[in-house]
N, C-alpha and C positions, 0 to 999 in steps of 0.2 A: 553261304546260302543253305537253305534247307527245303525239304519236300513237305508240302502241306496238303493233306487230303481231307475233303469234306463232302458231305451229301446235302448240306443245307442249301446249296445252290442248284439242286437238281431241277426244280421247276424252271429256273432261269436258263439252265443249260438246254432244256427241252425247247424253250423259245428260240435259243440260238440255232438248234437243229432245224426248226421250222423256217427260220430265215435262210439258212443254208439250202434247204430243200426248195424254197421259193426261188432262189437264185438259179439253181439248176433247171427248174421247170421253165422259168422265163427264158433262159438262154437256149434251151432245146426248142421251145416254141418259136423262137425268133431265128432259128437256124445257125446259131453259133456252135462251132465245133469245140468240144471239151478237149483240152490238151493236158496230158500228164508230162511233167518235166523233172529233170534232175534238180536237186537243191545244192549240189556241189559243182564248182566250175574252176578250171585252171586260170581263168582270166575274167575280168569284169569290165563293165562300162565305167569310165572314169567320172566319178561324182565326188568331188573333194569334200563335200559337206557330210558325206556318209562314212562311218567307220564300220569295218567288216570283221567277221570272224574268219580266222584262218586255221588250217590243220595240215597234216602231212599224210600223203599216201605212201605207204612203205611196202616194198616187196623185195625180199633178199637185199641186194645192194642198191636197189632203186628207191629214190625218194623224190617226191614231187609235191609242191605246194598246191593246196586246193582251198577254195573260199566258199563259205555258205552264201548263197545269193541274197542280196538285199531286195531284189525284185526279180520277176521272171522275164523282164523286158528283153534282156540280151538274147534269150532263146526264142521268144515269140516273134521278135522282129526278123530273125533269120527265116522262120517259117513263113512269115508274111511275104518276104521278098521272093520266096520260092513258090508262092501261089497257094498257100493253104486257105486263104479267104478269111471270113469273119470267124473269130475264135476267142476262147477265154481259158483262163487258168484260175483255179480256186484251190489254194494250198499254202504251205508255210513259206515265209520269208524271214530273214534274220538281219538285225542291225545291232552292231556292237555300241558300247558306250551309251546305251539308252536304258537307264535303270528302270526297273519295274515301278509303275505309278498307276494312277487311276486310268490314264489314257494311253499308256506306253508299255511295251514289253519288247525285250530283245528278240523274242520268237513270237510271231504273230501270223494270222491267216489273212492273206491278200486275195481279193478278186481283181483280176486284171483282164480287160477285154478290149478287143480291137474291131473296128468296123471299117470296111473298105469304102472308098468313094464318099467319105464323110469328113466334115471338119469338126472342130471342137463344139460348135453349137448343135451340130447333128447328134453328137454324143450326149449333150445336155438333155435333148429330147428323149433319148433312150433311157437315161438314168432316171428321169422323172417317171417314165412309164414303169421302170423297175421298182421304184419306191411305191408306186401305186399297187403294183402286183403283190409285193410283200405285204403291204397293209391289208389287202383283200384276203390274203391267206391267213392272216392273224385275226380273223373276225371272232375273237373270243374276249371275254371279260371286258376290259376297258377299250378294246379296239372295235367296238360295234359302231364305227363311224366310217362312212364311205370316204376312202382316200384321205383319212385323217387319223392321227394318233394323239394321245395325251402324253406329254413329256414334262415331268416335274410340275404337274398341275396346269400346264399350258397346252392349248390345242395347237397342233401343227398340221397344216393342210398341204397335201401334195398335188393340189390342183394346178399350181403354177410355181415358177421361181420368183423370188425377189432378186433382181439383177442389179449389180453395181460394178463399175470398172474399178481397178486398183487405184487409178488416179483420183477418181471421185471419192473413194473411200478414205484416202489419205487427206484429202481436203476437208471432208465432212467430219471425220472423227479425230484427226490429229492436227488439223490446221496447217498442213503442208501443201504448198501450191504446186502446180504442175511444173513450173520452172525449177523449184527446189527439189522436187522428186527425182528428176532425171539429170540433175547436175550434181555430181559427186561432191564437189567442194561446197556448194551451197547446202546440200543435204547434211553434210557433217556439221556445218556451222549451225544449222537449224537444230540438229540433235543436241549440240552443246548448249544452245539457248534453252532447250527444253529440260536440261539437267542430266542428260546421258553422259557417261564417261567416254571421252574420245581418244584418250592417250594411246591405247593399244588396239583400238577398234577400227576396222575397215568400213567402207561404205556398206558392204554386204552385212557385216555384223550389226551395224546400227540399224539398217533397214529392217533386219529380222527382229531386232529387239522392239522397235517401235511398232512393227506389224503385230507381234504377239501381244504386246502390252496395250496398245491403243486401238487397234483395228479389230482383231479377232473377237474380243468380247461382245461386239455389237452385231456379229453376223449370225443370221438364222434366229433372231430374237423377235421378229415381228409377225409371227404366225405362219410363216412360210420358210422353207429352206432358202438360204442365200447362195447365189451363184456369183462369185467375185472373179473377174476376168481381166485379161490383157495385162500380164505381169511384165515388168522390165526384163529385157533380154538377159540380164545378169542372173536371173533366177529361173531359167528354163533352157538348159543346154541342149535338150533334144527336141525342142519345139520350133515350129515354123514361125518366121518373123511376120509381123504385120507390115503393111505398106509404109508405115511411119518409120520403120527401121530401128525403133527403140523399144517396142513392145512385142510380145509374142502371143501366139494364139494358145493361151493356157488359161484354164480356170480351175478353181477349187470350189467345193460346196460345203456348207456349214449348217448345222442345226444347234441352236443354243450355244453358239460360240465354239463348237467342236468341229474341227476339220475332219471330213469323212472321205473325201475323194479328190484326186488330182488328175486333170486331163490335159492332153496336148493335141493340137493338130501336128502330126508327126513330120519332123524334118526328113525329107527324102533326098536332098542334095548331098551326095557323099563327100564332095569337096568341102562344103561348108561344115559338115559334121566332123570331118577329119581335122579341120581348122579349130573347131571348138574343143575337140578332144585334146589337141596339142596345147591349148591354152590352160588346161587343168594341171597346174603345177604341183599341187599338194598330194597327188595320188601316189601311193607307194606300191600298190599291187599291180600285176601285169595288166595292160590295157587290151581289151578284146579287139584285136585287129580284124578278126573274122567278121565282126559286125560291119566294119567299113566295106569289106569284100562283098557282103550280102547286099549293102546299099548299091554298090557298083553293079551288081547283077540286075538290080532294078526293083525299087519299092514303090508301088503305086500309091496314089493319094489315099490316106487313111488317118484315122484318129483312134486314140486309146485312152483308157482311164484306169487308175489303180484305186481301189476302195478298201479300207480297213474293215474286214467283216465283223470283228469283235466290237469295234466301236458302233457299227451300224446296228448290230443285234442289241447292244446295250441301250441304244435309243429306243428301239422297238419294245424292249423289255422294261422300259421306264426305270433304268438303273443309272447309277452315277459312276461306276467303275467297271472296267472289263473283267476284273478279278471276280466280280459277282456272278460271272457266267461260267466259271471254271470249277471243275471237280477236283483237279490236281493242279497245284500252283507251286512253282519253284521261286523262292525269293530269299 
């Protein structure tokens, strides 16, 4: 890897700063408490699909493993359980085995916020207002459009969501029926029929491949951001189940096929959460048992969302890569 320095991105970086400022202004106006958090932790929430950075704390003969946080969730949930109320974090998170690309970086800025007494659709309303607020702040050059922006030559309106369930999206864009989507055996057979390699792939592996290849490119391409919701329970370990018992109260939102945010109605049942943690077999780092203790203390109904700030700023700056926002890049 090497360090690359440039000033050609200065104007883009200034747009990033405006987006960041707009977020802080919106959160303050709506009474969310800004939280500063550590980025190193001795234990993490078990999420087997994430790989993390680890390091050692050393002092004399003492040595302890520490991990760069892949999200601020484990800290914020503790604070929520102890009554901090509506809050947000805007800062760095880290994910290993994620090589630098147009939309990815192993070190990135995350906006994560939580609202009490709200479900995932309540958060959806807040996010739409946040997008409108950012758009109004950027009333310069091509952004002289009320609650609208131009991205890659196309007008995107923040007046409403385009909404679609995961089930309907798989039917519409991949030709996979409801029965096939929720039956692992039938889904794998359908994936084989579609030409995917199934020899060493799990249901989760194939689901993610089909989702990224056949579903995502269609999301947020019809003039509005798309809100895709109600994911199978296999893909939302920290989310509340829907009454059907097979889907969760989770959504993601997209613009031009780019995933920008991930939201849950938070699971507050500590017994169910502990059960899901124990089902995560591939995790090698210490599991954050204190998180379960916080849930035992009592987490009231709430919802939260994580949004990649660089990706969001990239959209508002009408760019195609998050690297175009940076003055210093390591790659």
